[in-house]
KOLBABA-531474 format. One record per residue (C-alpha): residue in one letter; x, y, z. Coordinates in steps of 0.1 Angstrom, whole numbers, plus 5000, padded with zeros to 4 digits. Layout:
! residues N
AXYZ
...
END
This chain:
! residues 262
M363361047746
T364660887715
Q365260517708
L368260367725
S371660407708
D373660127691
G376860007706
A376459657721
D377859347704
T376159107728
L373059097750
T372858887782
V369358777790
R368658637824
I365758527847
D366158617883
D365858327907
R363158507927
V360958497896
L361458127893
T360758067930
A357458237926
V356558087892
P358657767888
D357157677854
Y358158017838
V359857977804
L361258257783
G362158187747
V364258457729
L365258517693
A367958777687
L368058957653
P371059177648
A370759497628
V367559457608
E365659717588
V362059697601
A359559767573
P355759767568
A354359417569
P354559237536
P351459037523
R352658707538
V352858847573
S349559037569
A347958707558
L349258527589
L347758797612
T344458787594
A344358407596
A345058417633
E342258677639
D339858477617
A340558157638
L339858337670
H336658487656
A335558147645
A336158007681
D333358247693
L334958307727
D333758557752
K335958737777
A335658437801
G336458197773
V339658387765
A340658377801
E340257997801
L342657927773
P345357717789
G348357957783
I346358257793
A344858087824
A348358007836
W349458367832
R346458487852
E347558257880
A351158367877
Y350058727879
R348058657911
T351158477925
V353258797921
G350559027934
V348959147902
N345259147895
P344858987861
N341359137857
R342759487859
F346159407843
P345759117818
C348858977802
A349759097767
A348358777751
E345058817769
S344859177760
I345059127722
A342958807723
R340158987741
R340159257715
V340059007686
A337458787703
K335059077703
G335159077665
D337859347661
R341059347641
L344359447656
P346059767643
R348659687616
I352059827629
N354959677609
A356359347599
L357859247632
V354959357655
D352359217632
L354258877631
C354458867669
N350758937673
A349958667648
V351958407667
S350658527700
L347058487690
G347758137677
A349758027707
A347758217734
L351158327749
P352758667752
V354958727722
A356859057718
S359459237697
C361859457716
A364459697701
V367559637722
D369959887706
G372559967732
I371359727759
T373959477772
D372059307800
L368359237803
V366959057833
V363458957843
R363359037880
P361359197908
A361659577907
D363159757937
G361060067930
T363960287918
E363760197882
T362560437855
F359860317831
L358860537801
P355360447789
L354860357753
G353960667734
V354260907764
P357960897773
D357761237790
A355661087817
P358060847835
E356860597860
R358360397889
P357460027890
E356159917924
P358659737946
G358459367939
E356659407906
V358159177879
V359859377851
Y362359347823
A365159567836
D368659667823
T371859757842
D371160127839
G368160137862
R365560127834
A362559907834
H361359817799
S358059657810
R355359697836
R353759407855
W355859147838
N354459157802
W351359367807
R352959677790
Q356059737770
G358260047775
H358760327750
L362560277747
V362259917734
R359359977710
T359859827675
D359160097650
L360160137614
G363960167607
R367159997617
H367059807650
R368759527669
L365759317680
L364959057707
L361758857701
T360358697732
V357858417739
E356758347775
S354858067791
A353957997828
H352357657828
P353657297831
G354757177797
G354857527784
R358457487771
A357257277741
E354757557732
V357457817735
V359757617712
D356857577688
A356157957688
L359758037682
A359757797653
R356757977638
L358558307642
A361658167626
A359758017597
A358058347589
L361358527591
D362858277567
E360358397541
E361058757546
S364658817556
D368258687553
A369058827588
P371158607610
R369658517643
Q370358337676
E367758147697
A367658047733
V365157907758
L365457997794
D363857827824
A364657697858
G367457477843
T369057737821
T368558087835
S370758297812
A372058327777
V374458547758
L373258657724
R374958837696
T373259167687
A375759297662
G375859187626
P375459307590
L372359507582
S369559287567
P365959357557
A362959247578
G359759267560
N360659407526
H362759107513
Q361558987479
G362358617484
G363158347509
R366458257524
P368858087499
END
């Protein structure tokens, strides 16, 4: 199946009350980027990712040490609360941090994915780039088991989330993640080319809102260096559970701009 089609001018992002009942400290930061051309990572973004990897290498953490990082430890507890074994299904931030802590480097994908990985390593929080072309409503909610999830890289092998599993879902019965933020779906992958994007930062611990805001600021600062694309930001939590974001706008570069914002 191909990438989702264009057509939506706005995107409503929501957190279902049942998710907040289970994990009251959950915070979701979002940054909407209308109509950007995703390019290979420029030197500045590559340097950010390398620096984040180097910092984690220098920390000399083992697998247990990664699991004890405050942001990741909170996600492990949140997963247990919603019935997911974090040892078998680590959150996205733990997955990449484990890999780097072993001495590895992350694969270089493109400007947006590499930037999100750099910020995720630094913050020890899940940070993702999602192509939301054609999506009008995205909600973090428990699955009812009828949703269709297309695994990243293997869209011809659809899955059904388990009932009660937290997913990112749209109004067309599609799940775009599995086990909250353990895996991203194929339809919202960020690959090269023109996309409307939603960048997400998530925390699950008390006081996490400040760290989400800081991570969003890091994303915005890096984008300032690489793109003139307009963007809209929101932070959702128990006090503000939804936001309407513009996802239509003029085409702008993301990752191949030769200067900063004017």
